[in-house]
N, C-alpha and C positions, 0 to 999 in steps of 0.2 A: 420600491427599495429592495424587496425580496428578489425581484428579477435581476437587479444589478448585483446583489450579493451572490446569487446563484451563478451568474456569469463569471464573477471574480473567482468563485470557488472552483468551477470547472476549469477555467484558464490556469489556475494555480496548480491543481493536481495533474492536469494534462501536460503542463510544461515540464514536469519532473523528468520523464524519460528523455525528451529532446535535450534538456539542459544538461543532464548527466552525460548523455552520449557526446554532446558537443564539448563539454569540459574535459572528458577523458580523451577525446580525439585531438584536441587542440592544445592541451597543456600537459604538464608532468604530474598532475594530480592523480593519485591512485584511487582504486575503487573503495578500499576501506577508509581512506582519508575522508571521502565524501560522506560515508556512513557515520564516521565518528563525529565530524564537525556539525553535521545537520542535527544530530541528536544532542550533542553537548551544548550547542548554542540554544537549541529549543528548550532544553532542560533548565538552563539558567534564566532565559526569558520568562518561562512559566513560573519558575520557583520564586522569583523576586516578589511579585505582588502577593503570592500566598504567604511568604515569610513575613511580609510587612503587615498584612491584614490579620492572618490567623496562623501564627507560628506554631501553635499547639498541635496543628494538624500533623506536622512532621513527627513530633514526639509521641503522638498517640497511635502510631501505626502498629497494628497487632501482628503476631507471628503469621496468622493465616493470610492477612492482607499482603505482608511482605513476601510470603511464599508465592502467591499467585502473581504478584507483580514481577517477581524474579523469573517465573516461567514465561510470562509475557515478554520480558526483556530478552531472554535467551532466544525465543522464537523470532522476535523482531530483529535481533542482531544477525541471525543467519538468513532471515528474509532479505535484508539489505545486501548481505554478501552475495546471495544468489542472484537477486534482481540486477544489481549494478554490474556484476560480472557478465550476466546475460546480455546486457546492453552493449558489451564489447564484442559479442559473438554473433548475435542475430539482429534483426531489424528492430527499431524502436517500436513500431506498430505491433509486431508479433510479441515482443517481450511484454509490452504494456497489457495487451489483451490477455495473454496467458497468465500473468501475475494477477490480473483482475478477477480471476476465477475464484477469488476468496470466498464469495458467498456460496458458490457451488461446493467448494471443499468443506465449508461448515455444514452444509446439508449432508454431505457424504459422511463426515465424522458423526453426525447425529444418527445416521442410519446404523452405523456400527455400534452406537450406544443404545440401540433399540427403539429409536424414535420412528414412528410411522408417519411418513410425510403424505400430504394430499397429492393427488395425481398430477396437478400442474407442476409441482416441484420436480417430480420424477421426469415429466416431459421436458421441462427446462434443462435438467441435467443431461438428458439425451441429446438435445439440440446443441448445447454448449460443447459436449464431448465431440459431436460431429465437426464443430468448428476447430477443435484441437487437432483432430485427425487431418483436416484439410490443411491447416497451417504446417504441422510437422511433416506431412507428406510432401508438400512442395519444398520445404527446407531440406528434407532428406535427399531430394534430388539435386539440390543446389550446392550444398557444402556440408562437411561434417561439423565444422564450427557452428554453423547456424542451427543444426540439430541439437548440439550440446547446449547452445544458448536457450533453445526452446525448453529443453529438459530442466535447466536451471530456473527458468522463469516459472515453469509449472511447480517446481519445488518451492519457489518463493511464494507462490500463491497459496500453497498448502500451509506454509509456515505463517503466512498472514492470517489464515483462518484460525490456526492454533493460537496466535497472538490475540486475536479478537475474543476467542472463547475464554482464554485465561484472564484477559483484561476485564471481561464481563463479570467473572467471579470476583475479582478484586474490587471492582467498582460498585458491587452490591452494598458496600459499607464505606467506601472511600470517596472523597471529593475528586472531581475531575483534575483540578490543579495538582493535588497531592499525588494522585496516581500517575499522571503523565510525567511529572518531575522525577518521581522515583523510577518509573519504567525507562524513560529516556536516558536518565543518568546511568542506570545499571547497564543499559544497552551500549552506551558510549564506552563505558569501562571495559565491557567484554570485547567490543570491537577493537579497542586499543591493545588488548592482549592478543587478539587474532592478528593484528597488524605487526606486533612485535615478533611473533613466531613465524609469520610469512615473509617478513622482511620488507613490508610496504611502509614507506615513510608517511608520517602524519603531518609533516611540516616541511619548510624549505622550498615552497613553491613560488613561482613568479606571480606578479600582480594579477595576470589574467586567470591563473588558477584559483587564487583567493576570491576573485570577483565571481567566478563560477560557483564556488562553494557557497558564497553569500547569497547569490541569486537562487540557488536550489533550496537553501534553507528558508529564505523569505517567501518565495513563491509557493513551494510545495508544502513545507512543514508548518509555516505560520499562517500565510494568507489562505491557502486552499482549505486546510482542515479547520481553521478557526471560522471561516465562512460557513462551512457545513454544520459545525457545532452550534453556531448562532441560529442557523435556519431551523434546527431541531426544536427551538423554543417557539417558533411561529408557524411551522409547517409540519405535516404528518411525516413520520419516519419513512413511510412508503414512498412519498414524493421525493424526499431527500435522497433516498437510496437510488431511485431511478435517475435523478439528476447526476449523481456521482458516476453512473455508468457512461455518461457522456465523455468521461476521461478517455475511453477507448478510441472513438473517432477523433476526439480532440487531439490526442497524442499523434495519431496518424497524419492528421492535417498539418500540425506544427512541424513534424519531422519532414514532411514533403516540401513545405515552404522553406524552412531554414536549413535543413540538412540535405535537401535534394534527394530524399529517399523515395525510390520507386519500387513497387512490389508487383509480383505476378498477380493476374486477375484472381486466381484461385485463393491466394492469401487474403485478398480483400473479402472474398466470399466467406472465408473462415472467420475473419473479424466480425462480419455481419452475423454469422451464426452464433458466435460467442455472445455478442451483444444481445441478440434476441433471446437466447437461452437463459442468460443471467437475468434479464428482465422478467422472464416467466418464473424463474426460481425465486427471485426477490418478492415478486407479487404473491406467489403461492405461500411463501414463508410468512409474509406480513399478514395475510388473511388468516392463517392459522394462529398466529400470535395474537391477533386482535381479539380472538375469542377468549384468550386468557388475560386480556387487557394489559399486555406487556408492550412497552414503548422503547425498545432498544434499537440502535442503528449500528450496523457493521460498517464503519467508515474505513476507507482504504488507508494505506500506510505510506504511499509513495508520493 
């Protein structure tokens, strides 16, 4: 059963990039509309059972919990804006790999806060950075748009790391359902404001556009991350984190099959370096945290 749930989780998160790119390319749906609806729908779906079973959880949110949830929501909103826009400029495979550097960014942020990482984490950061150089180097030679997309995807990964750190602070005393409802709801509200000022419509799309938005929300937001949250109850966080990294090759394979996306050999080498580097970073972080008996998992957001 865990194998089946793992496969569903990987397929769910890996389909995010290809589904977004396909929806943006074939319909009139805007980037911020995708970010708004996937968060708004997910917030409602998660809020209903919490409101029915434990409504007091929403009225008991403290100022500290609300503050950290707000920080996470802001980071998540800008993460989606960067990542989804990147998918319009660079390849799905490159954007997914670069935004998945979330774990590496968390390690970098911790370095600036004075954390002394074990040597495997530093080695993994170096390997992953080599992959970034390989991907951006090839894109620099192909087009300016692709390079801008790479930079936006990198920024999206950094924002995802900030979202995870802030969410970790909030979830020290908040239930998962309460936190995700609050975070996704505030994120959707912020994206709506961003759409208003940028002139991107949030509605008025054809049936194909709404179908794409629904598919993205169900596959990536609900099935993918729900599967991994379930696995955390039966598998070690290290194993779950490693399984999540399969999103990188998964997205590349799906983009090649359904979007006919082909990349230079050097870009595939960069993807492989990022995958290996992140695996080393995650493994190093988990071993360090095991000593402190902490069992947190930095799940992706896409």
